[in-house]
N, C-alpha and C positions, 0 to 999 in steps of 0.2 A: 848471674853465672850459674847458680844453683838451680833457678828456674829453667834456664835454658837446658841444663843437664837433664833435669826431671822430664822435660818435654821430649827429649830425644829418647830417653828411656821408656816413656809411655808409648811413643812411635814405635819404637823396636819392639817392645812386648806385643804391641797390638798386631803387627806385621808378623811376628813369629806365631801368632795363634790364626790370624786370618788367611795367610797364604796357604799353609798346609791345609786348612779346612776346605778352601777353595778348589784346590789341586784333587784333594780326595772326593770332593762332590762331582766335579766334571767326570773324573775317572768312573766313579759309581755310576752317573748317569749313563754314560757312553757303553759301559759294560751292560747295563739294564736295556739299552736301547738295541745293542748289537744282539743280545738273546732274544728280543722279541722279534727283530727283523729276520733272524735265523729260523724261527719257528714259522714265519709267515712263507718263507722260501721253502721250507720242508713241506708245508701244507701244500702249495701250489705244484710242487713236484708230485706230490702224491696224487692230486687231482690229474695231473697229466698222464701219469701212469694209469689211472683208473679209467680215463676216458679211452685210453688205448686199447687197454683189455676189453672194455666194452664194445668197442669197434671191432675189435678181433672176433669177439663172440658173434657179432652180428654177420661178420664174413663167413664163419662156420656155418650159420643159418643159411646164408646163399648158397653155399657150397652143397648144403643138404637138401635144399628145396629147389634148386636149379637157378640158371642165369636170369630166368623172366621176372625174377623178384628183385634183383640187383640194384636197378635205379630206384624204386620205391623204398627198399631198405635203407639204402645210403640217405636218402633224402630225409627219411625218419631220423636218423642219428642226426644229421645237420640241424634239423628243427628241435630236436631235444637240447643240442648243444647251445644253441641260439637263446633258448629259454633261461638258461643258467644266469644267475647273478652272483658274483663272487665279492665278499665283502660289501661295501656301500655301492659301488659302481662297476665293479670288475666284471670282465666277461671271458669267454672262451673265444679265441680265434684260431683258426685253422689255414695254413696255406700248403700248397703243393712245394715240391722242391726247387721250382722256378719262381718261388715268392708271389704266387698268385692265389688270391684269397679264395678259399673253398667255404669257410664260414666267417663271416664278418659280424660286427655288432649289428644286432637286429637283422641281419642278411641284407642289408642295404648296399654293401659294397661287393657281394659275392661276384667273382669273376675279374676283379680289378687287379692289376699287377701293381704289387707294392713293393716289388724287389729293390728299388732303388730309394725306399723312404729311408729318410734320417732322423735320428732322434736330435735334442736340442744341442747336443755336442758335435753334431755332424757325422756322427757314426751311421753306417749302413746297418741298422740293427736287426732288420729282417733276414738280410744275408747272413750275418753272424749268428741268428738263431738257427736258421736252417742247418748251418754247419755244425753247430754244437748238438742240435736234436741228433743228427744223422751220425755224427761221431759217438753219441752215446750209446748207440746200438740198442739193446734191450733195457738199458738203463734211463735216467733222466739228466737233465741239467737245467739251469736257469739262465735267463736273459735279464740283466738290470739296464734300465734306460731312462734318462730324464726326458719327460714329455710335457710339452706346452699347448693346450689347447687355445683355438681363437679365444680371444678376450680374456684370457688369463695373464697376468702380469708377470709370472716366473714359472719356469718349469717345475715339475714334481716328479719324484723318482717313483717308476713303475718297475715292476718286476713280473716275469712269466715263467712259469714252470713249462718245462720242454719235454717233449716224447716224440718219437718218430714210429708211425705205423707203415711199414714198407709195403703191406699189401695193398694199400690204397694210395701211397705216396702223401701221406699226410703228416705234416708237421703241427702238433696239437700244443697249443700255448694258452692255458689259463692264465690270465693276467690281471693285475689290480694295481693301484697306487698302494704303497706302504702304509699310508695314511687312512687307506679305506678299512684298515683292520684296527684302527685306535679304539680301543675298549676301555680306555681311561688308566690302563696299568701304567704307561710311561708318565702320564699327568700325576699319578699317585707317588710314583717314585720320586719325581722331580719334587713335587711339593714336601715330600717327607724329608728330603735331602735339604731343601730350604729352610724348613722348620728346624731341623736338627743343627744345620750350620749355623743359622742365625742364634740359637740359643748358646751354642758353643762360643761363637764369637762375643756375644754378650758378656757370658761368663769370662771369657778371657779379658775382655776390656776391664770389667770389674776387678779382677784379679790384678791387673797390670796397674791401675790407679792404687789399689790397696798396696800393692807392693812399693811402688813409688812413695806414697805417702809415709809408709813405714821407714823407707830408706831415709826421708827427710827428717824425720823425729830422731833417727839415729845421729 
């Protein structure tokens, strides 16, 4: 009977240590992950705004030099955008208000109508991105969307910063997977929490056994 009671005390003591540590670990990791993701979103919005400002500066050049340089100047901006790599594999896409590609990855799909494109959840994310970009006016916004490439087993979350350049009717979307920016910071947080949590749990178990052992002797 005493042995059964001792086991219950040990189990209860361990649970009182383990459960709060697990909860705190999950909360801490999620908070760190959210902070990292917000930083990525801010960076992409800054990129979207910077590219809009750059394109607007080229438009001023066109106005100053004359319409004869328009096509060549806009083409140079498109090529410059297509050369950019964001994170590990991200890129800048541009559509017009109708969802037609102006700049695609490596410019392979320029001119293609992607207005009906759906993400992995069936959301018409290009339409949503166009709406958000135009609604932002002189500001910026973001578009999050799960995307699954051919050959991949499951979708991964992507995010695009959004800006709208009215002069050229461009929706500018620097985009990347969230994990494109994995610099090890989240792994470090997770490993730190695991080590700390394991130590706390181990100490808790030792204290639980010690407490029960002392109760037995009394």
